[in-house]
ZATIVEX-758210 format. One line per field, with one value per residue: x, y, z of N, C-alpha, C, O, CB in turn. Coordinates in steps of 0.02 Angstrom, whole numbers, always signed. Glycine has a CB too. Layout:
% ZATIVEX-758210
npx (X; ...)
npy (Y; ...)
npz (Z; ...)
capx (X; ...)
capy (Y; ...)
capz (Z; ...)
cpx (X; ...)
cpy (Y; ...)
cpz (Z; ...)
opx (X; ...)
opy (Y; ...)
opz (Z; ...)
cbpx (X; ...)
cbpy (Y; ...)
cbpz (Z; ...)
***
This chain:
% ZATIVEX-758210
npx (+6907; +6996; +7108; +7065; +6934; +6896; +6802; +6795; +6703; +6586; +6590; +6467; +6376; +6240; +6158; +6054; +6064; +6021; +5966; +6049; +6122; +6162; +6329; +6362; +6264; +6242; +6254; +6315; +6419; +6520; +6582; +6694; +6875; +7004; +7059; +7184; +7263; +7374; +7352; +7276; +7285; +7195; +7086; +6918; +6851; +6793; +6879; +6860; +6714; +6661; +6662; +6540; +6460; +6484; +6422; +6337; +6299; +6129; +5970; +5843; +5871; +5991; +6023; +6145; +6208; +6333; +6465; +6606; +6733; +6852; +7022; +7124; +7282; +7426; +7387; +7383; +7327; +7174; +7058; +6882; +6749; +6567; +6444; +6297; +6197; +6070; +5953; +5821; +5693; +5607; +5564; +5460; +5339; +5322; +5329; +5462; +5505; +5653; +5720; +5603; +5503; +5618; +5700; +5849; +5982; +6140; +6254; +6398; +6542; +6702; +6880; +6960; +7085; +7119; +7037; +7016; +7008; +6923; +6797; +6626; +6511; +6361; +6198; +6066; +5906; +5749; +5656; +5622; +5573; +5505; +5481; +5438; +5440; +5449; +5555; +5724; +5802; +5781; +5682; +5697; +5654; +5751; +5753; +5841; +5911; +6051; +6147; +6301; +6413; +6396; +6341; +6207; +6160; +6081; +6005; +5921; +5858; +5821; +5845; +5908; +5915; +6030; +6013; +6096; +6179; +6234; +6365; +6421; +6465; +6578; +6726; +6702; +6563; +6519; +6578; +6687; +6856; +7027; +7102; +7063; +7063; +7025; +6888; +6856; +6896; +6843; +6852; +6884; +6906)
npy (+2887; +2773; +2771; +2666; +2657; +2788; +2879; +2979; +3115; +3069; +3045; +3057; +2973; +2969; +2871; +2832; +2718; +2710; +2586; +2476; +2333; +2206; +2144; +2007; +1871; +1784; +1776; +1678; +1606; +1516; +1567; +1633; +1654; +1609; +1748; +1751; +1668; +1648; +1721; +1656; +1701; +1639; +1605; +1604; +1641; +1761; +1890; +1977; +2002; +2121; +2152; +2113; +2228; +2277; +2333; +2322; +2371; +2352; +2291; +2371; +2455; +2524; +2557; +2646; +2671; +2748; +2765; +2846; +2853; +2949; +2955; +3066; +3116; +3029; +2953; +2818; +2670; +2677; +2715; +2685; +2606; +2604; +2509; +2501; +2416; +2409; +2323; +2361; +2304; +2385; +2560; +2639; +2723; +2668; +2521; +2404; +2232; +2162; +2026; +1983; +1971; +1987; +2084; +2139; +2155; +2217; +2222; +2294; +2331; +2393; +2400; +2520; +2514; +2381; +2289; +2154; +2080; +2049; +2141; +2163; +2081; +2050; +1985; +2079; +2091; +2172; +2322; +2440; +2593; +2691; +2854; +2965; +3021; +3135; +3234; +3288; +3233; +3082; +3037; +2908; +2783; +2681; +2533; +2417; +2265; +2176; +2035; +2018; +1909; +1884; +2002; +2120; +2239; +2394; +2483; +2626; +2743; +2905; +2938; +3048; +3016; +3041; +3044; +2940; +2904; +2753; +2769; +2864; +2797; +2764; +2673; +2685; +2693; +2574; +2522; +2408; +2424; +2455; +2410; +2341; +2435; +2551; +2536; +2534; +2652; +2822; +2904; +2990; +2920)
npz (+4277; +4178; +4031; +3947; +3963; +3905; +3799; +3660; +3593; +3482; +3307; +3199; +3064; +2959; +2836; +2686; +2565; +2402; +2289; +2330; +2407; +2532; +2517; +2549; +2556; +2658; +2829; +2898; +3025; +2986; +2880; +2907; +2936; +3059; +3139; +3179; +3111; +2966; +2811; +2671; +2511; +2417; +2487; +2512; +2614; +2733; +2826; +2929; +3031; +3021; +2891; +2842; +2832; +2711; +2553; +2390; +2228; +2185; +2216; +2317; +2470; +2579; +2741; +2823; +2970; +3059; +3174; +3245; +3355; +3393; +3468; +3553; +3474; +3507; +3610; +3574; +3482; +3496; +3439; +3404; +3326; +3279; +3187; +3107; +3000; +2892; +2787; +2674; +2573; +2505; +2498; +2600; +2706; +2877; +2978; +2990; +3024; +3079; +3002; +2943; +2797; +2713; +2765; +2836; +2951; +3022; +3150; +3220; +3318; +3370; +3388; +3287; +3240; +3243; +3164; +3133; +3243; +3405; +3481; +3441; +3332; +3267; +3210; +3236; +3331; +3303; +3268; +3125; +3087; +2962; +2963; +2875; +2709; +2638; +2629; +2595; +2701; +2789; +2913; +3029; +3151; +3253; +3331; +3411; +3473; +3531; +3555; +3627; +3660; +3831; +3848; +3823; +3698; +3661; +3538; +3511; +3440; +3356; +3195; +3063; +2900; +2774; +2591; +2484; +2325; +2250; +2192; +2268; +2379; +2514; +2581; +2717; +2731; +2663; +2546; +2478; +2542; +2498; +2600; +2757; +2855; +2801; +2806; +2942; +2998; +3004; +2865; +2710; +2562)
capx (+6902; +7058; +7105; +7028; +6857; +6883; +6775; +6772; +6632; +6579; +6576; +6405; +6348; +6175; +6139; +6014; +6090; +5974; +5988; +6107; +6108; +6228; +6373; +6359; +6195; +6241; +6287; +6338; +6490; +6570; +6618; +6756; +6941; +7028; +7099; +7259; +7301; +7400; +7297; +7284; +7248; +7150; +7032; +6865; +6818; +6797; +6930; +6822; +6637; +6640; +6652; +6471; +6431; +6492; +6364; +6356; +6240; +6078; +5896; +5826; +5892; +6031; +6029; +6207; +6223; +6403; +6486; +6674; +6757; +6928; +7060; +7176; +7345; +7474; +7367; +7385; +7275; +7116; +6998; +6838; +6689; +6506; +6414; +6232; +6177; +5994; +5931; +5759; +5674; +5580; +5567; +5393; +5336; +5293; +5376; +5499; +5537; +5716; +5710; +5543; +5497; +5684; +5734; +5908; +6024; +6203; +6287; +6474; +6585; +6768; +6936; +6966; +7154; +7126; +6969; +7004; +6999; +6893; +6739; +6558; +6482; +6304; +6136; +6015; +5837; +5711; +5614; +5649; +5517; +5522; +5426; +5414; +5478; +5437; +5613; +5789; +5822; +5727; +5672; +5688; +5664; +5781; +5750; +5869; +5950; +6104; +6186; +6378; +6428; +6349; +6320; +6157; +6169; +6020; +5999; +5848; +5863; +5784; +5898; +5883; +5959; +6041; +6014; +6156; +6184; +6289; +6423; +6447; +6480; +6648; +6732; +6669; +6489; +6500; +6611; +6759; +6912; +7091; +7121; +7006; +7067; +6985; +6816; +6849; +6909; +6799; +6898; +6869; +6957)
capy (+2839; +2761; +2788; +2614; +2682; +2851; +2888; +3052; +3140; +3026; +3075; +3013; +2984; +2919; +2874; +2780; +2711; +2687; +2534; +2444; +2279; +2178; +2105; +1944; +1855; +1742; +1795; +1619; +1616; +1472; +1600; +1669; +1623; +1630; +1812; +1747; +1626; +1690; +1731; +1623; +1748; +1607; +1591; +1644; +1662; +1836; +1899; +2007; +2001; +2195; +2156; +2099; +2290; +2293; +2326; +2319; +2392; +2302; +2302; +2390; +2517; +2506; +2608; +2643; +2705; +2748; +2808; +2842; +2878; +2962; +2959; +3116; +3091; +3016; +2902; +2751; +2645; +2663; +2739; +2635; +2613; +2563; +2513; +2467; +2422; +2383; +2318; +2362; +2284; +2439; +2616; +2664; +2738; +2612; +2481; +2351; +2199; +2129; +1954; +1970; +2000; +1995; +2140; +2109; +2206; +2185; +2265; +2285; +2380; +2366; +2449; +2535; +2493; +2310; +2275; +2081; +2047; +2076; +2188; +2120; +2077; +2001; +2006; +2107; +2092; +2233; +2358; +2491; +2630; +2754; +2904; +3013; +3023; +3202; +3276; +3259; +3192; +3041; +3019; +2842; +2763; +2612; +2500; +2353; +2236; +2127; +1997; +2016; +1861; +1889; +2068; +2147; +2305; +2418; +2545; +2655; +2818; +2928; +2961; +3081; +2986; +3079; +3001; +2936; +2855; +2700; +2803; +2902; +2756; +2759; +2611; +2689; +2680; +2505; +2488; +2373; +2463; +2419; +2378; +2337; +2491; +2605; +2519; +2546; +2728; +2873; +2950; +2994; +2888)
capz (+4225; +4143; +3961; +3916; +3964; +3882; +3731; +3636; +3565; +3421; +3243; +3179; +3000; +2948; +2763; +2660; +2496; +2363; +2243; +2364; +2449; +2562; +2474; +2571; +2568; +2712; +2890; +2940; +3057; +2960; +2828; +2940; +2955; +3118; +3120; +3199; +3058; +2915; +2763; +2600; +2462; +2380; +2531; +2499; +2681; +2763; +2879; +2986; +3032; +3001; +2816; +2822; +2817; +2634; +2506; +2314; +2184; +2178; +2231; +2386; +2505; +2638; +2794; +2847; +3034; +3083; +3234; +3251; +3415; +3389; +3528; +3541; +3461; +3558; +3660; +3547; +3437; +3534; +3406; +3398; +3284; +3284; +3135; +3109; +2925; +2879; +2711; +2657; +2500; +2469; +2548; +2616; +2771; +2911; +3020; +2957; +3074; +3063; +2993; +2911; +2733; +2679; +2804; +2866; +2984; +3053; +3202; +3235; +3353; +3391; +3389; +3222; +3221; +3245; +3144; +3125; +3307; +3460; +3466; +3434; +3272; +3268; +3191; +3292; +3324; +3320; +3214; +3095; +3069; +2919; +2979; +2829; +2649; +2601; +2625; +2583; +2760; +2798; +2981; +3050; +3221; +3254; +3398; +3399; +3528; +3497; +3606; +3618; +3714; +3892; +3855; +3775; +3687; +3640; +3495; +3519; +3424; +3297; +3144; +2997; +2851; +2705; +2530; +2437; +2273; +2258; +2167; +2323; +2444; +2529; +2624; +2786; +2721; +2649; +2488; +2499; +2542; +2473; +2663; +2806; +2895; +2771; +2823; +3011; +3003; +2969; +2817; +2637; +2511)
cpx (+6973; +7047; +7064; +6950; +6840; +6847; +6763; +6711; +6628; +6564; +6524; +6388; +6292; +6161; +6087; +6042; +6043; +6005; +6052; +6081; +6172; +6264; +6369; +6281; +6189; +6285; +6313; +6408; +6542; +6604; +6682; +6816; +6961; +7070; +7171; +7299; +7329; +7351; +7320; +7249; +7188; +7091; +6975; +6827; +6832; +6848; +6902; +6747; +6617; +6630; +6578; +6429; +6442; +6435; +6388; +6287; +6189; +6010; +5891; +5868; +5931; +6031; +6100; +6214; +6292; +6422; +6561; +6694; +6834; +6959; +7108; +7241; +7389; +7452; +7358; +7330; +7210; +7054; +6948; +6779; +6629; +6476; +6344; +6210; +6113; +5977; +5858; +5737; +5647; +5578; +5492; +5395; +5301; +5350; +5402; +5526; +5594; +5694; +5644; +5536; +5568; +5727; +5788; +5948; +6087; +6224; +6356; +6499; +6653; +6815; +6954; +7037; +7159; +7058; +6958; +6990; +6956; +6829; +6677; +6529; +6423; +6247; +6094; +5949; +5799; +5673; +5641; +5584; +5533; +5461; +5401; +5462; +5480; +5494; +5672; +5819; +5762; +5731; +5653; +5688; +5694; +5780; +5778; +5902; +5990; +6138; +6263; +6400; +6382; +6327; +6262; +6169; +6104; +6038; +5933; +5859; +5821; +5840; +5872; +5939; +5967; +6040; +6071; +6146; +6236; +6359; +6457; +6468; +6554; +6661; +6703; +6594; +6479; +6541; +6675; +6811; +6979; +7121; +7067; +7009; +7023; +6908; +6807; +6870; +6868; +6844; +6866; +6914; +6931)
cpy (+2835; +2774; +2737; +2640; +2747; +2839; +2963; +3067; +3104; +3066; +3026; +3024; +2932; +2924; +2818; +2783; +2674; +2637; +2498; +2388; +2251; +2139; +2030; +1926; +1807; +1772; +1739; +1624; +1571; +1505; +1634; +1630; +1643; +1697; +1804; +1703; +1669; +1677; +1696; +1666; +1705; +1588; +1636; +1661; +1732; +1833; +1926; +2012; +2074; +2200; +2137; +2165; +2316; +2283; +2341; +2352; +2340; +2332; +2328; +2450; +2495; +2565; +2596; +2695; +2693; +2795; +2794; +2883; +2888; +2973; +3017; +3084; +3084; +2969; +2832; +2732; +2628; +2688; +2676; +2660; +2578; +2569; +2475; +2474; +2378; +2381; +2311; +2344; +2339; +2497; +2644; +2685; +2684; +2577; +2425; +2301; +2161; +2057; +1936; +2002; +2022; +2058; +2107; +2164; +2164; +2244; +2251; +2348; +2350; +2427; +2456; +2510; +2419; +2276; +2196; +2046; +2080; +2111; +2137; +2136; +2026; +2033; +2030; +2089; +2159; +2257; +2427; +2531; +2692; +2796; +2946; +3009; +3086; +3253; +3246; +3218; +3147; +3017; +2945; +2831; +2697; +2597; +2430; +2330; +2184; +2093; +1993; +1975; +1867; +1960; +2083; +2225; +2330; +2471; +2570; +2723; +2834; +2959; +2998; +3056; +3037; +3028; +3003; +2894; +2803; +2723; +2838; +2864; +2749; +2688; +2625; +2676; +2615; +2477; +2455; +2412; +2421; +2386; +2390; +2401; +2551; +2594; +2532; +2610; +2775; +2924; +2948; +2966; +2901)
cpz (+4189; +4076; +3923; +3909; +3936; +3806; +3718; +3615; +3494; +3359; +3212; +3103; +2984; +2873; +2743; +2584; +2459; +2311; +2270; +2412; +2478; +2513; +2481; +2582; +2627; +2773; +2931; +2960; +3024; +2901; +2845; +2948; +3025; +3106; +3143; +3155; +3002; +2854; +2695; +2555; +2427; +2422; +2517; +2559; +2701; +2820; +2942; +2982; +3007; +2925; +2800; +2811; +2740; +2590; +2433; +2285; +2180; +2194; +2305; +2407; +2572; +2683; +2827; +2913; +3054; +3136; +3242; +3304; +3412; +3460; +3516; +3522; +3514; +3617; +3628; +3499; +3473; +3500; +3402; +3338; +3301; +3220; +3136; +3029; +2926; +2813; +2712; +2585; +2468; +2524; +2549; +2686; +2807; +2947; +2977; +3016; +3040; +3057; +2956; +2842; +2698; +2718; +2839; +2901; +3013; +3093; +3218; +3277; +3370; +3390; +3307; +3195; +3212; +3228; +3135; +3187; +3354; +3437; +3460; +3362; +3268; +3228; +3241; +3282; +3332; +3263; +3191; +3077; +3030; +2935; +2924; +2769; +2607; +2605; +2608; +2644; +2782; +2877; +2990; +3122; +3216; +3322; +3389; +3468; +3497; +3560; +3582; +3668; +3767; +3897; +3803; +3763; +3647; +3597; +3499; +3504; +3358; +3255; +3087; +2951; +2793; +2647; +2506; +2383; +2281; +2243; +2220; +2386; +2448; +2567; +2697; +2784; +2704; +2586; +2510; +2492; +2515; +2541; +2706; +2848; +2872; +2787; +2897; +3041; +2966; +2934; +2757; +2599; +2439)
opx (+7003; +6990; +7030; +6917; +6782; +6864; +6731; +6666; +6672; +6528; +6536; +6386; +6296; +6153; +6078; +6044; +6024; +6063; +6102; +6031; +6227; +6234; +6371; +6243; +6133; +6344; +6330; +6452; +6602; +6650; +6717; +6809; +6934; +7114; +7213; +7360; +7305; +7315; +7374; +7188; +7137; +7046; +6981; +6775; +6886; +6858; +6915; +6721; +6564; +6596; +6559; +6373; +6415; +6403; +6442; +6234; +6208; +5997; +5930; +5895; +5906; +6040; +6112; +6225; +6312; +6400; +6580; +6678; +6874; +6925; +7135; +7257; +7392; +7489; +7324; +7291; +7193; +7000; +6972; +6770; +6633; +6476; +6339; +6207; +6107; +5982; +5830; +5766; +5657; +5589; +5468; +5442; +5256; +5407; +5367; +5567; +5588; +5656; +5632; +5561; +5571; +5783; +5778; +5946; +6090; +6216; +6372; +6478; +6660; +6798; +6961; +7045; +7202; +7027; +6901; +6964; +6949; +6811; +6681; +6523; +6436; +6246; +6088; +5932; +5823; +5658; +5674; +5540; +5567; +5403; +5342; +5521; +5506; +5483; +5677; +5859; +5706; +5778; +5603; +5722; +5669; +5801; +5742; +5916; +5972; +6152; +6281; +6407; +6323; +6296; +6267; +6184; +6076; +6085; +5887; +5867; +5796; +5877; +5819; +5999; +5921; +6065; +6102; +6106; +6282; +6407; +6518; +6487; +6589; +6614; +6683; +6566; +6429; +6541; +6710; +6820; +6978; +7161; +7029; +6957; +6992; +6869; +6749; +6862; +6859; +6869; +6821; +6970; +6963)
opy (+2886; +2787; +2755; +2641; +2768; +2797; +3001; +3026; +3116; +3116; +2967; +3081; +2871; +2980; +2767; +2834; +2617; +2644; +2493; +2394; +2266; +2104; +1993; +1963; +1791; +1789; +1747; +1642; +1584; +1475; +1660; +1572; +1694; +1697; +1846; +1700; +1725; +1627; +1708; +1671; +1734; +1557; +1697; +1692; +1757; +1783; +1903; +2026; +2085; +2244; +2146; +2163; +2365; +2230; +2365; +2356; +2282; +2391; +2308; +2488; +2456; +2621; +2543; +2755; +2636; +2852; +2736; +2942; +2843; +2998; +3015; +3030; +3124; +2949; +2791; +2775; +2569; +2683; +2620; +2717; +2527; +2624; +2421; +2529; +2324; +2432; +2266; +2373; +2347; +2486; +2668; +2670; +2653; +2599; +2401; +2325; +2132; +2031; +1878; +2057; +2070; +2074; +2054; +2220; +2103; +2302; +2193; +2406; +2290; +2486; +2407; +2488; +2396; +2242; +2174; +1991; +2140; +2108; +2077; +2193; +1965; +2093; +1996; +2072; +2200; +2221; +2464; +2497; +2738; +2779; +2962; +2994; +3090; +3311; +3185; +3172; +3169; +2982; +2921; +2869; +2656; +2634; +2387; +2371; +2152; +2125; +1971; +2001; +1854; +1978; +2062; +2265; +2293; +2507; +2530; +2762; +2794; +3002; +2981; +3069; +3069; +2972; +3055; +2848; +2814; +2701; +2842; +2893; +2733; +2652; +2578; +2649; +2590; +2416; +2476; +2437; +2360; +2339; +2438; +2419; +2589; +2641; +2540; +2621; +2770; +2973; +2907; +2990; +2880)
opz (+4173; +4055; +3875; +3858; +3938; +3765; +3754; +3623; +3453; +3361; +3202; +3081; +2992; +2848; +2776; +2550; +2475; +2293; +2235; +2448; +2455; +2472; +2432; +2613; +2646; +2765; +2989; +2921; +3031; +2873; +2802; +2967; +3049; +3063; +3128; +3160; +2993; +2851; +2669; +2559; +2409; +2394; +2511; +2554; +2684; +2855; +2998; +2928; +2977; +2899; +2743; +2786; +2715; +2589; +2418; +2315; +2169; +2185; +2348; +2367; +2613; +2658; +2855; +2904; +3065; +3142; +3246; +3305; +3426; +3504; +3461; +3548; +3560; +3662; +3659; +3479; +3481; +3529; +3398; +3316; +3334; +3192; +3165; +3000; +2955; +2779; +2743; +2539; +2408; +2583; +2498; +2723; +2779; +2948; +2932; +3055; +2986; +3098; +2941; +2831; +2659; +2698; +2870; +2875; +3025; +3076; +3229; +3268; +3383; +3391; +3271; +3138; +3174; +3268; +3130; +3187; +3347; +3378; +3473; +3340; +3265; +3214; +3292; +3225; +3370; +3216; +3227; +3051; +3053; +2923; +2926; +2779; +2552; +2587; +2604; +2633; +2792; +2897; +2963; +3156; +3177; +3366; +3363; +3512; +3448; +3610; +3527; +3723; +3752; +3947; +3745; +3808; +3607; +3614; +3491; +3550; +3319; +3279; +3062; +2959; +2769; +2655; +2502; +2389; +2321; +2275; +2219; +2437; +2401; +2581; +2733; +2831; +2729; +2575; +2556; +2436; +2513; +2537; +2699; +2875; +2909; +2780; +2916; +3101; +2906; +2960; +2748; +2603; +2390)
cbpx (+6843; +7085; +7175; +7036; +6833; +6954; +6708; +6806; +6627; +6523; +6642; +6337; +6404; +6101; +6205; +5930; +6157; +5939; +6001; +6150; +6070; +6217; +6440; +6404; +6164; +6266; +6244; +6328; +6488; +6538; +6576; +6740; +6998; +7070; +7067; +7269; +7252; +7478; +7281; +7255; +7303; +7180; +7052; +6825; +6841; +6722; +6984; +6845; +6605; +6696; +6704; +6437; +6459; +6546; +6304; +6374; +6263; +6092; +5850; +5838; +5826; +6103; +5967; +6255; +6177; +6445; +6443; +6707; +6737; +6944; +7098; +7185; +7373; +7495; +7299; +7385; +7301; +7121; +7016; +6808; +6703; +6456; +6458; +6176; +6239; +5942; +5965; +5739; +5624; +5506; +5626; +5337; +5305; +5256; +5342; +5562; +5489; +5774; +5710; +5491; +5450; +5670; +5686; +5952; +5981; +6264; +6252; +6518; +6551; +6794; +7005; +6956; +7206; +7153; +6953; +7061; +7060; +6939; +6753; +6496; +6533; +6279; +6105; +6013; +5814; +5755; +5543; +5696; +5480; +5533; +5449; +5410; +5456; +5375; +5623; +5835; +5844; +5728; +5619; +5736; +5597; +5852; +5675; +5923; +5906; +6164; +6154; +6416; +6494; +6385; +6382; +6083; +6236; +5973; +6015; +5813; +5941; +5723; +5936; +5876; +5929; +6114; +5970; +6215; +6196; +6276; +6407; +6396; +6444; +6671; +6811; +6679; +6458; +6421; +6626; +6778; +6921; +7149; +7186; +7011; +7138; +6997; +6796; +6881; +6972; +6751; +6976; +6862; +6964)
cbpy (+2860; +2694; +2792; +2546; +2686; +2895; +2847; +3074; +3230; +2975; +3086; +3035; +2982; +2944; +2866; +2791; +2679; +2745; +2565; +2500; +2227; +2133; +2126; +1937; +1825; +1673; +1834; +1554; +1599; +1404; +1645; +1695; +1646; +1572; +1879; +1722; +1571; +1674; +1810; +1547; +1780; +1553; +1598; +1615; +1617; +1866; +1945; +2072; +1983; +2251; +2105; +2053; +2339; +2252; +2377; +2232; +2410; +2243; +2232; +2330; +2565; +2484; +2603; +2659; +2682; +2761; +2789; +2858; +2831; +3026; +2891; +3159; +3126; +3081; +2924; +2705; +2583; +2693; +2770; +2619; +2594; +2583; +2494; +2505; +2393; +2426; +2254; +2420; +2226; +2421; +2678; +2610; +2800; +2564; +2453; +2383; +2156; +2141; +1921; +1990; +2059; +2014; +2180; +2071; +2247; +2156; +2259; +2279; +2406; +2305; +2418; +2609; +2516; +2289; +2313; +2049; +2037; +2122; +2235; +2141; +2064; +1984; +1959; +2181; +2046; +2288; +2371; +2470; +2648; +2738; +2951; +3085; +2973; +3237; +3308; +3314; +3240; +2982; +3063; +2803; +2761; +2605; +2499; +2357; +2208; +2170; +1920; +2085; +1869; +1866; +2115; +2134; +2317; +2437; +2534; +2646; +2841; +2980; +2905; +3172; +2915; +3120; +3016; +2912; +2887; +2641; +2848; +2949; +2681; +2824; +2587; +2761; +2720; +2501; +2538; +2314; +2490; +2475; +2402; +2270; +2510; +2608; +2442; +2498; +2743; +2912; +2928; +3056; +2804)
cbpz (+4175; +4152; +3932; +3961; +4034; +3882; +3721; +3586; +3555; +3430; +3198; +3225; +2947; +2994; +2718; +2670; +2492; +2333; +2172; +2405; +2413; +2625; +2486; +2634; +2506; +2689; +2929; +2903; +3137; +2940; +2798; +3007; +2905; +3149; +3154; +3270; +3024; +2899; +2754; +2593; +2401; +2348; +2601; +2452; +2739; +2795; +2857; +2996; +3112; +3023; +2775; +2878; +2868; +2604; +2527; +2282; +2114; +2223; +2220; +2435; +2521; +2619; +2849; +2788; +3089; +3031; +3305; +3193; +3470; +3343; +3544; +3601; +3418; +3585; +3694; +3600; +3401; +3601; +3331; +3474; +3221; +3340; +3087; +3168; +2868; +2911; +2670; +2674; +2494; +2437; +2525; +2604; +2780; +2861; +3084; +2911; +3112; +3117; +3062; +2955; +2742; +2595; +2855; +2812; +3045; +2998; +3263; +3161; +3418; +3341; +3439; +3215; +3274; +3314; +3078; +3093; +3338; +3496; +3392; +3497; +3225; +3343; +3159; +3298; +3369; +3344; +3241; +3038; +3128; +2832; +3030; +2861; +2610; +2630; +2682; +2564; +2820; +2744; +3010; +3022; +3264; +3223; +3427; +3339; +3586; +3446; +3615; +3621; +3740; +3961; +3847; +3803; +3650; +3694; +3422; +3593; +3413; +3314; +3117; +2998; +2825; +2704; +2480; +2470; +2213; +2213; +2114; +2341; +2445; +2575; +2629; +2818; +2670; +2635; +2431; +2461; +2616; +2435; +2692; +2853; +2898; +2693; +2804; +3042; +2983; +3022; +2806; +2614; +2523)
***
């Protein structure tokens, strides 16, 4: 397998952020500028679809599933990320269907060094099931599928979410970074 197909062991983080909601209330594709155009600072449009994972203090709970695939130093800018963000209006055991009763989700993956271009960013379909609330780690089953052009991707995993307060949110989790790279690389800022 060539270097392009190489993926290292992923670094994974799973959180549920209390009292947090998506920063953008609209996933409309008209909100975006062409990533190859020069940027006008007065333009209110988003530069990258990855920015739809940004969260702000608010009502509800945001699940942040993050995977980072680092490439060994010396092999270029080939690190990649995968993000799944899910907003729940309340936290209770049971199933939540994406798109019903206000439940929203967003999926992105791409090259960490070039977050403005390429990759896949779409609204998935599927179900999230909160299995238990009696411990610090909250077990959830996430079953999503997302269309990325002609390709369909599936997420079907059980995750154990760590509870986070909004003040603990970093750009990797969902806070707006000083630069988009802070949101596409797994680092602490």
